[in-house]
mmCIF file as gemmi writes it, N, C-alpha and C atoms, coordinates in Angstrom:
data_model
loop_
_atom_site.group_PDB
_atom_site.id
_atom_site.type_symbol
_atom_site.label_atom_id
_atom_site.label_alt_id
_atom_site.label_comp_id
_atom_site.label_asym_id
_atom_site.label_entity_id
_atom_site.label_seq_id
_atom_site.pdbx_PDB_ins_code
_atom_site.Cartn_x
_atom_site.Cartn_y
_atom_site.Cartn_z
_atom_site.occupancy
_atom_site.B_iso_or_equiv
_atom_site.pdbx_formal_charge
_atom_site.auth_seq_id
_atom_site.auth_asym_id
_atom_site.pdbx_PDB_model_num
ATOM 1 N N . UNK Axp A 1 ? -5.561 -202.203 -27.672 1 0 ? 1 A 1
ATOM 2 C CA . UNK Axp A 1 ? -4.522 -202.397 -26.689 1 0 ? 1 A 1
ATOM 3 C C . UNK Axp A 1 ? -3.329 -203.08 -27.352 1 0 ? 1 A 1
ATOM 4 N N . UNK Axp A 2 ? -2.126 -202.631 -27.037 1 0 ? 2 A 1
ATOM 5 C CA . UNK Axp A 2 ? -0.924 -203.192 -27.642 1 0 ? 2 A 1
ATOM 6 C C . UNK Axp A 2 ? -0.567 -204.504 -26.955 1 0 ? 2 A 1
ATOM 7 N N . UNK Axp A 3 ? -0.616 -205.576 -27.706 1 0 ? 3 A 1
ATOM 8 C CA . UNK Axp A 3 ? -0.3 -206.9 -27.185 1 0 ? 3 A 1
ATOM 9 C C . UNK Axp A 3 ? 0.748 -207.522 -28.101 1 0 ? 3 A 1
ATOM 10 N N . UNK Axp A 4 ? 1.842 -208.078 -27.544 1 0 ? 4 A 1
ATOM 11 C CA . UNK Axp A 4 ? 2.854 -208.684 -28.405 1 0 ? 4 A 1
ATOM 12 C C . UNK Axp A 4 ? 2.322 -209.935 -29.101 1 0 ? 4 A 1
ATOM 13 N N . UNK Axp A 5 ? 2.711 -210.092 -30.354 1 0 ? 5 A 1
ATOM 14 C CA . UNK Axp A 5 ? 2.254 -211.256 -31.125 1 0 ? 5 A 1
ATOM 15 C C . UNK Axp A 5 ? 3.011 -212.511 -30.716 1 0 ? 5 A 1
ATOM 16 N N . UNK Axp A 6 ? 4.283 -212.366 -30.36 1 0 ? 6 A 1
ATOM 17 C CA . UNK Axp A 6 ? 5.101 -213.506 -29.958 1 0 ? 6 A 1
ATOM 18 C C . UNK Axp A 6 ? 5.714 -213.241 -28.584 1 0 ? 6 A 1
ATOM 19 N N . UNK Axp A 7 ? 6.02 -214.336 -27.877 1 0 ? 7 A 1
ATOM 20 C CA . UNK Axp A 7 ? 6.657 -214.213 -26.561 1 0 ? 7 A 1
ATOM 21 C C . UNK Axp A 7 ? 8.079 -213.685 -26.729 1 0 ? 7 A 1
ATOM 22 N N . UNK Axp A 8 ? 8.443 -212.694 -25.92 1 0 ? 8 A 1
ATOM 23 C CA . UNK Axp A 8 ? 9.796 -212.16 -25.969 1 0 ? 8 A 1
ATOM 24 C C . UNK Axp A 8 ? 10.724 -213.091 -25.201 1 0 ? 8 A 1
ATOM 25 N N . UNK Axp A 9 ? 11.838 -213.454 -25.814 1 0 ? 9 A 1
ATOM 26 C CA . UNK Axp A 9 ? 12.76 -214.382 -25.169 1 0 ? 9 A 1
ATOM 27 C C . UNK Axp A 9 ? 13.433 -213.725 -23.961 1 0 ? 9 A 1
ATOM 28 N N . UNK Axp A 10 ? 13.921 -214.553 -23.049 1 0 ? 10 A 1
ATOM 29 C CA . UNK Axp A 10 ? 14.584 -214.048 -21.852 1 0 ? 10 A 1
ATOM 30 C C . UNK Axp A 10 ? 15.859 -213.293 -22.214 1 0 ? 10 A 1
ATOM 31 N N . UNK Axp A 11 ? 16.577 -213.761 -23.232 1 0 ? 11 A 1
ATOM 32 C CA . UNK Axp A 11 ? 17.817 -213.093 -23.628 1 0 ? 11 A 1
ATOM 33 C C . UNK Axp A 11 ? 17.529 -211.698 -24.165 1 0 ? 11 A 1
ATOM 34 N N . UNK Axp A 12 ? 16.485 -211.562 -24.954 1 0 ? 12 A 1
ATOM 35 C CA . UNK Axp A 12 ? 16.14 -210.255 -25.509 1 0 ? 12 A 1
ATOM 36 C C . UNK Axp A 12 ? 15.65 -209.314 -24.419 1 0 ? 12 A 1
ATOM 37 N N . UNK Axp A 13 ? 14.843 -209.846 -23.51 1 0 ? 13 A 1
ATOM 38 C CA . UNK Axp A 13 ? 14.342 -209.055 -22.39 1 0 ? 13 A 1
ATOM 39 C C . UNK Axp A 13 ? 15.486 -208.591 -21.484 1 0 ? 13 A 1
ATOM 40 N N . UNK Axp A 14 ? 16.387 -209.528 -21.142 1 0 ? 14 A 1
ATOM 41 C CA . UNK Axp A 14 ? 17.467 -209.209 -20.224 1 0 ? 14 A 1
ATOM 42 C C . UNK Axp A 14 ? 18.514 -208.301 -20.854 1 0 ? 14 A 1
ATOM 43 N N . UNK Axp A 15 ? 18.73 -208.41 -22.158 1 0 ? 15 A 1
ATOM 44 C CA . UNK Axp A 15 ? 19.693 -207.52 -22.803 1 0 ? 15 A 1
ATOM 45 C C . UNK Axp A 15 ? 19.175 -206.092 -22.836 1 0 ? 15 A 1
ATOM 46 N N . UNK Axp A 16 ? 17.887 -205.917 -22.883 1 0 ? 16 A 1
ATOM 47 C CA . UNK Axp A 16 ? 17.312 -204.577 -22.823 1 0 ? 16 A 1
ATOM 48 C C . UNK Axp A 16 ? 17.483 -203.985 -21.426 1 0 ? 16 A 1
ATOM 49 N N . UNK Axp A 17 ? 17.381 -204.818 -20.399 1 0 ? 17 A 1
ATOM 50 C CA . UNK Axp A 17 ? 17.495 -204.358 -19.019 1 0 ? 17 A 1
ATOM 51 C C . UNK Axp A 17 ? 18.942 -204.264 -18.538 1 0 ? 17 A 1
ATOM 52 N N . UNK Axp A 18 ? 19.893 -204.597 -19.376 1 0 ? 18 A 1
ATOM 53 C CA . UNK Axp A 18 ? 21.29 -204.667 -18.946 1 0 ? 18 A 1
ATOM 54 C C . UNK Axp A 18 ? 21.871 -203.304 -18.599 1 0 ? 18 A 1
ATOM 55 N N . UNK Axp A 19 ? 21.304 -202.214 -19.107 1 0 ? 19 A 1
ATOM 56 C CA . UNK Axp A 19 ? 21.862 -200.886 -18.873 1 0 ? 19 A 1
ATOM 57 C C . UNK Axp A 19 ? 21.215 -200.16 -17.72 1 0 ? 19 A 1
ATOM 58 N N . UNK Axp A 20 ? 20.396 -200.833 -16.938 1 0 ? 20 A 1
ATOM 59 C CA . UNK Axp A 20 ? 19.752 -200.22 -15.775 1 0 ? 20 A 1
ATOM 60 C C . UNK Axp A 20 ? 20.654 -200.355 -14.57 1 0 ? 20 A 1
ATOM 61 N N . UNK Axp A 21 ? 21.673 -199.545 -14.498 1 0 ? 21 A 1
ATOM 62 C CA . UNK Axp A 21 ? 22.584 -199.637 -13.364 1 0 ? 21 A 1
ATOM 63 C C . UNK Axp A 21 ? 22.847 -198.235 -12.819 1 0 ? 21 A 1
ATOM 64 N N . UNK Axp A 22 ? 23.147 -198.172 -11.552 1 0 ? 22 A 1
ATOM 65 C CA . UNK Axp A 22 ? 23.459 -196.904 -10.921 1 0 ? 22 A 1
ATOM 66 C C . UNK Axp A 22 ? 24.926 -196.586 -11.115 1 0 ? 22 A 1
ATOM 67 N N . UNK Axp A 23 ? 25.227 -195.3 -11.193 1 0 ? 23 A 1
ATOM 68 C CA . UNK Axp A 23 ? 26.611 -194.871 -11.285 1 0 ? 23 A 1
ATOM 69 C C . UNK Axp A 23 ? 26.967 -194.139 -9.996 1 0 ? 23 A 1
ATOM 70 N N . UNK Axp A 24 ? 28.196 -194.26 -9.592 1 0 ? 24 A 1
ATOM 71 C CA . UNK Axp A 24 ? 28.645 -193.592 -8.371 1 0 ? 24 A 1
ATOM 72 C C . UNK Axp A 24 ? 28.702 -192.085 -8.616 1 0 ? 24 A 1
ATOM 73 N N . UNK Axp A 25 ? 28.279 -191.271 -7.653 1 0 ? 25 A 1
ATOM 74 C CA . UNK Axp A 25 ? 28.33 -189.824 -7.855 1 0 ? 25 A 1
ATOM 75 C C . UNK Axp A 25 ? 29.773 -189.335 -7.905 1 0 ? 25 A 1
ATOM 76 N N . UNK Axp A 26 ? 30.016 -188.345 -8.733 1 0 ? 26 A 1
ATOM 77 C CA . UNK Axp A 26 ? 31.35 -187.791 -8.843 1 0 ? 26 A 1
ATOM 78 C C . UNK Axp A 26 ? 31.662 -186.921 -7.646 1 0 ? 26 A 1
ATOM 79 N N . UNK Axp A 27 ? 32.813 -187.12 -7.051 1 0 ? 27 A 1
ATOM 80 C CA . UNK Axp A 27 ? 33.237 -186.306 -5.923 1 0 ? 27 A 1
ATOM 81 C C . UNK Axp A 27 ? 34.604 -185.716 -6.239 1 0 ? 27 A 1
ATOM 82 N N . UNK Axp A 28 ? 34.847 -184.506 -5.721 1 0 ? 28 A 1
ATOM 83 C CA . UNK Axp A 28 ? 36.125 -183.837 -5.922 1 0 ? 28 A 1
ATOM 84 C C . UNK Axp A 28 ? 36.678 -183.426 -4.565 1 0 ? 28 A 1
ATOM 85 N N . UNK Axp A 29 ? 37.926 -183.017 -4.56 1 0 ? 29 A 1
ATOM 86 C CA . UNK Axp A 29 ? 38.558 -182.577 -3.327 1 0 ? 29 A 1
ATOM 87 C C . UNK Axp A 29 ? 38.368 -181.08 -3.178 1 0 ? 29 A 1
ATOM 88 N N . UNK Axp A 30 ? 37.96 -180.649 -1.996 1 0 ? 30 A 1
ATOM 89 C CA . UNK Axp A 30 ? 37.788 -179.227 -1.705 1 0 ? 30 A 1
ATOM 90 C C . UNK Axp A 30 ? 39.164 -178.558 -1.71 1 0 ? 30 A 1
ATOM 91 N N . UNK Axp A 31 ? 39.336 -177.448 -2.429 1 0 ? 31 A 1
ATOM 92 C CA . UNK Axp A 31 ? 40.659 -176.801 -2.443 1 0 ? 31 A 1
ATOM 93 C C . UNK Axp A 31 ? 41.038 -176.143 -1.118 1 0 ? 31 A 1
ATOM 94 N N . UNK Axp A 32 ? 40.061 -175.867 -0.261 1 0 ? 32 A 1
ATOM 95 C CA . UNK Axp A 32 ? 40.348 -175.214 1.016 1 0 ? 32 A 1
ATOM 96 C C . UNK Axp A 32 ? 40.749 -176.229 2.093 1 0 ? 32 A 1
ATOM 97 N N . UNK Axp A 33 ? 39.849 -177.197 2.37 1 0 ? 33 A 1
ATOM 98 C CA . UNK Axp A 33 ? 40.075 -178.113 3.491 1 0 ? 33 A 1
ATOM 99 C C . UNK Axp A 33 ? 40.479 -179.515 3.04 1 0 ? 33 A 1
ATOM 100 N N . UNK Axp A 34 ? 40.482 -179.762 1.742 1 0 ? 34 A 1
ATOM 101 C CA . UNK Axp A 34 ? 40.912 -181.04 1.148 1 0 ? 34 A 1
ATOM 102 C C . UNK Axp A 34 ? 40.031 -182.218 1.556 1 0 ? 34 A 1
ATOM 103 N N . UNK Axp A 35 ? 38.768 -181.947 1.87 1 0 ? 35 A 1
ATOM 104 C CA . UNK Axp A 35 ? 37.789 -183.015 2.116 1 0 ? 35 A 1
ATOM 105 C C . UNK Axp A 35 ? 37.067 -183.298 0.805 1 0 ? 35 A 1
ATOM 106 N N . UNK Axp A 36 ? 36.498 -184.476 0.686 1 0 ? 36 A 1
ATOM 107 C CA . UNK Axp A 36 ? 35.771 -184.819 -0.529 1 0 ? 36 A 1
ATOM 108 C C . UNK Axp A 36 ? 34.385 -184.173 -0.48 1 0 ? 36 A 1
ATOM 109 N N . UNK Axp A 37 ? 33.941 -183.611 -1.632 1 0 ? 37 A 1
ATOM 110 C CA . UNK Axp A 37 ? 32.639 -182.966 -1.713 1 0 ? 37 A 1
ATOM 111 C C . UNK Axp A 37 ? 32.075 -183.146 -3.109 1 0 ? 37 A 1
ATOM 112 N N . UNK Axp A 38 ? 30.773 -182.906 -3.243 1 0 ? 38 A 1
ATOM 113 C CA . UNK Axp A 38 ? 30.125 -182.971 -4.544 1 0 ? 38 A 1
ATOM 114 C C . UNK Axp A 38 ? 30.536 -181.743 -5.359 1 0 ? 38 A 1
ATOM 115 N N . UNK Axp A 39 ? 30.733 -181.874 -6.67 1 0 ? 39 A 1
ATOM 116 C CA . UNK Axp A 39 ? 31.129 -180.718 -7.463 1 0 ? 39 A 1
ATOM 117 C C . UNK Axp A 39 ? 30.002 -179.683 -7.567 1 0 ? 39 A 1
ATOM 118 N N . UNK Axp A 40 ? 30.367 -178.423 -7.708 1 0 ? 40 A 1
ATOM 119 C CA . UNK Axp A 40 ? 29.449 -177.287 -7.858 1 0 ? 40 A 1
ATOM 120 C C . UNK Axp A 40 ? 28.552 -177.102 -6.648 1 0 ? 40 A 1
ATOM 121 N N . UNK Axp A 41 ? 29.041 -177.462 -5.467 1 0 ? 41 A 1
ATOM 122 C CA . UNK Axp A 41 ? 28.284 -177.291 -4.24 1 0 ? 41 A 1
ATOM 123 C C . UNK Axp A 41 ? 29.198 -176.751 -3.155 1 0 ? 41 A 1
ATOM 124 N N . UNK Axp A 42 ? 28.581 -176.093 -2.163 1 0 ? 42 A 1
ATOM 125 C CA . UNK Axp A 42 ? 29.336 -175.58 -1.033 1 0 ? 42 A 1
ATOM 126 C C . UNK Axp A 42 ? 29.898 -176.76 -0.244 1 0 ? 42 A 1
ATOM 127 N N . UNK Axp A 43 ? 31.13 -176.629 0.202 1 0 ? 43 A 1
ATOM 128 C CA . UNK Axp A 43 ? 31.751 -177.686 0.991 1 0 ? 43 A 1
ATOM 129 C C . UNK Axp A 43 ? 31.06 -177.759 2.347 1 0 ? 43 A 1
ATOM 130 N N . UNK Axp A 44 ? 30.552 -178.922 2.746 1 0 ? 44 A 1
ATOM 131 C CA . UNK Axp A 44 ? 29.875 -179.011 4.046 1 0 ? 44 A 1
ATOM 132 C C . UNK Axp A 44 ? 30.827 -178.922 5.231 1 0 ? 44 A 1
ATOM 133 N N . UNK Axp A 45 ? 32.113 -179.141 5.009 1 0 ? 45 A 1
ATOM 134 C CA . UNK Axp A 45 ? 33.082 -179.114 6.108 1 0 ? 45 A 1
ATOM 135 C C . UNK Axp A 45 ? 33.528 -177.69 6.435 1 0 ? 45 A 1
ATOM 136 N N . UNK Axp A 46 ? 33.922 -176.927 5.399 1 0 ? 46 A 1
ATOM 137 C CA . UNK Axp A 46 ? 34.475 -175.596 5.66 1 0 ? 46 A 1
ATOM 138 C C . UNK Axp A 46 ? 33.55 -174.459 5.239 1 0 ? 46 A 1
ATOM 139 N N . UNK Axp A 47 ? 32.539 -174.718 4.408 1 0 ? 47 A 1
ATOM 140 C CA . UNK Axp A 47 ? 31.592 -173.686 4.003 1 0 ? 47 A 1
ATOM 141 C C . UNK Axp A 47 ? 32.07 -172.806 2.86 1 0 ? 47 A 1
ATOM 142 N N . UNK Axp A 48 ? 33.135 -173.212 2.166 1 0 ? 48 A 1
ATOM 143 C CA . UNK Axp A 48 ? 33.662 -172.405 1.067 1 0 ? 48 A 1
ATOM 144 C C . UNK Axp A 48 ? 33.106 -172.879 -0.272 1 0 ? 48 A 1
ATOM 145 N N . UNK Axp A 49 ? 32.969 -171.919 -1.2 1 0 ? 49 A 1
ATOM 146 C CA . UNK Axp A 49 ? 32.589 -172.223 -2.581 1 0 ? 49 A 1
ATOM 147 C C . UNK Axp A 49 ? 33.288 -171.222 -3.47 1 0 ? 49 A 1
ATOM 148 N N . UNK Axp A 50 ? 34.048 -171.684 -4.426 1 0 ? 50 A 1
ATOM 149 C CA . UNK Axp A 50 ? 34.821 -170.857 -5.357 1 0 ? 50 A 1
ATOM 150 C C . UNK Axp A 50 ? 35.745 -169.882 -4.63 1 0 ? 50 A 1
ATOM 151 N N . UNK Axp A 51 ? 36.369 -170.345 -3.551 1 0 ? 51 A 1
ATOM 152 C CA . UNK Axp A 51 ? 37.348 -169.539 -2.847 1 0 ? 51 A 1
ATOM 153 C C . UNK Axp A 51 ? 36.782 -168.537 -1.866 1 0 ? 51 A 1
ATOM 154 N N . UNK Axp A 52 ? 35.457 -168.48 -1.712 1 0 ? 52 A 1
ATOM 155 C CA . UNK Axp A 52 ? 34.842 -167.543 -0.774 1 0 ? 52 A 1
ATOM 156 C C . UNK Axp A 52 ? 34.023 -168.307 0.246 1 0 ? 52 A 1
ATOM 157 N N . UNK Axp A 53 ? 34.019 -167.811 1.478 1 0 ? 53 A 1
ATOM 158 C CA . UNK Axp A 53 ? 33.209 -168.44 2.516 1 0 ? 53 A 1
ATOM 159 C C . UNK Axp A 53 ? 31.764 -167.967 2.337 1 0 ? 53 A 1
ATOM 160 N N . UNK Axp A 54 ? 30.88 -168.895 2.049 1 0 ? 54 A 1
ATOM 161 C CA . UNK Axp A 54 ? 29.477 -168.529 1.818 1 0 ? 54 A 1
ATOM 162 C C . UNK Axp A 54 ? 28.575 -169.051 2.931 1 0 ? 54 A 1
ATOM 163 N N . UNK Axp A 55 ? 29.048 -170.005 3.718 1 0 ? 55 A 1
ATOM 164 C CA . UNK Axp A 55 ? 28.27 -170.545 4.818 1 0 ? 55 A 1
ATOM 165 C C . UNK Axp A 55 ? 29.166 -170.553 6.055 1 0 ? 55 A 1
ATOM 166 N N . UNK Axp A 56 ? 28.676 -169.986 7.137 1 0 ? 56 A 1
ATOM 167 C CA . UNK Axp A 56 ? 29.431 -170.022 8.389 1 0 ? 56 A 1
ATOM 168 C C . UNK Axp A 56 ? 29.332 -171.41 8.992 1 0 ? 56 A 1
ATOM 169 N N . UNK Axp A 57 ? 30.461 -171.969 9.383 1 0 ? 57 A 1
ATOM 170 C CA . UNK Axp A 57 ? 30.473 -173.28 10.018 1 0 ? 57 A 1
ATOM 171 C C . UNK Axp A 57 ? 30.919 -173.125 11.457 1 0 ? 57 A 1
ATOM 172 N N . UNK Axp A 58 ? 30.381 -173.952 12.329 1 0 ? 58 A 1
ATOM 173 C CA . UNK Axp A 58 ? 30.749 -173.916 13.744 1 0 ? 58 A 1
ATOM 174 C C . UNK Axp A 58 ? 32.103 -174.575 13.921 1 0 ? 58 A 1
ATOM 175 N N . UNK Axp A 59 ? 33.091 -173.803 14.218 1 0 ? 59 A 1
ATOM 176 C CA . UNK Axp A 59 ? 34.434 -174.339 14.395 1 0 ? 59 A 1
ATOM 177 C C . UNK Axp A 59 ? 34.97 -174.048 15.762 1 0 ? 59 A 1
Protein backbone atom coordinates (compact mmCIF):
# COMPACT_ATOMS: atom_id res chain seq x y z
CA UNK A 1 0.00 0.00 0.00
CA UNK A 2 1.32 3.46 -0.89
CA UNK A 3 1.92 5.42 2.29
CA UNK A 4 3.74 8.78 2.39
CA UNK A 5 7.01 8.74 4.30
CA UNK A 6 6.65 12.34 5.49
CA UNK A 7 3.66 14.54 6.30
CA UNK A 8 2.70 16.79 3.39
CA UNK A 9 2.69 20.44 4.42
CA UNK A 10 -0.49 22.50 4.19
CA UNK A 11 1.13 24.87 1.68
CA UNK A 12 2.09 22.03 -0.64
CA UNK A 13 -1.33 20.42 -0.31
CA UNK A 14 -3.20 23.68 -0.88
CA UNK A 15 -1.06 24.74 -3.83
CA UNK A 16 -1.96 21.49 -5.56
CA UNK A 17 -5.67 22.15 -4.95
CA UNK A 18 -5.45 25.77 -6.12
CA UNK A 19 -6.51 24.96 -9.70
CA UNK A 20 -9.78 23.25 -8.77
CA UNK A 21 -12.11 26.01 -9.83
CA UNK A 22 -15.14 26.21 -12.05
CA UNK A 23 -15.17 28.34 -15.17
CA UNK A 24 -18.21 30.20 -16.42
CA UNK A 25 -19.74 28.64 -19.55
CA UNK A 26 -19.18 30.54 -22.76
CA UNK A 27 -22.28 32.19 -24.14
CA UNK A 28 -22.79 33.97 -27.46
CA UNK A 29 -25.50 36.16 -28.93
CA UNK A 30 -28.00 34.50 -31.26
CA UNK A 31 -27.79 36.17 -34.70
CA UNK A 32 -31.56 35.84 -35.20
CA UNK A 33 -33.18 36.99 -31.94
CA UNK A 34 -30.09 38.46 -30.18
CA UNK A 35 -30.65 36.43 -26.99
CA UNK A 36 -27.73 34.82 -25.21
CA UNK A 37 -27.26 31.09 -25.94
CA UNK A 38 -24.67 28.34 -25.61
CA UNK A 39 -22.42 28.02 -28.68
CA UNK A 40 -23.05 25.19 -31.20
CA UNK A 41 -26.59 24.66 -29.92
CA UNK A 42 -30.08 25.51 -31.12
CA UNK A 43 -31.33 28.79 -29.70
CA UNK A 44 -34.01 28.00 -27.09
CA UNK A 45 -35.80 31.30 -27.76
CA UNK A 46 -36.24 31.26 -31.54
CA UNK A 47 -35.31 27.67 -32.52
CA UNK A 48 -32.73 28.68 -35.14
CA UNK A 49 -29.32 27.07 -35.72
CA UNK A 50 -26.90 28.22 -38.44
CA UNK A 51 -29.54 30.46 -40.01
CA UNK A 52 -32.20 27.75 -40.36
CA UNK A 53 -35.21 27.06 -38.18
CA UNK A 54 -34.72 23.55 -36.82
CA UNK A 55 -37.12 23.61 -33.87
CA UNK A 56 -40.63 25.04 -33.96
CA UNK A 57 -41.27 27.41 -31.08
CA UNK A 58 -44.66 28.45 -29.76
CA UNK A 59 -44.98 32.10 -30.65
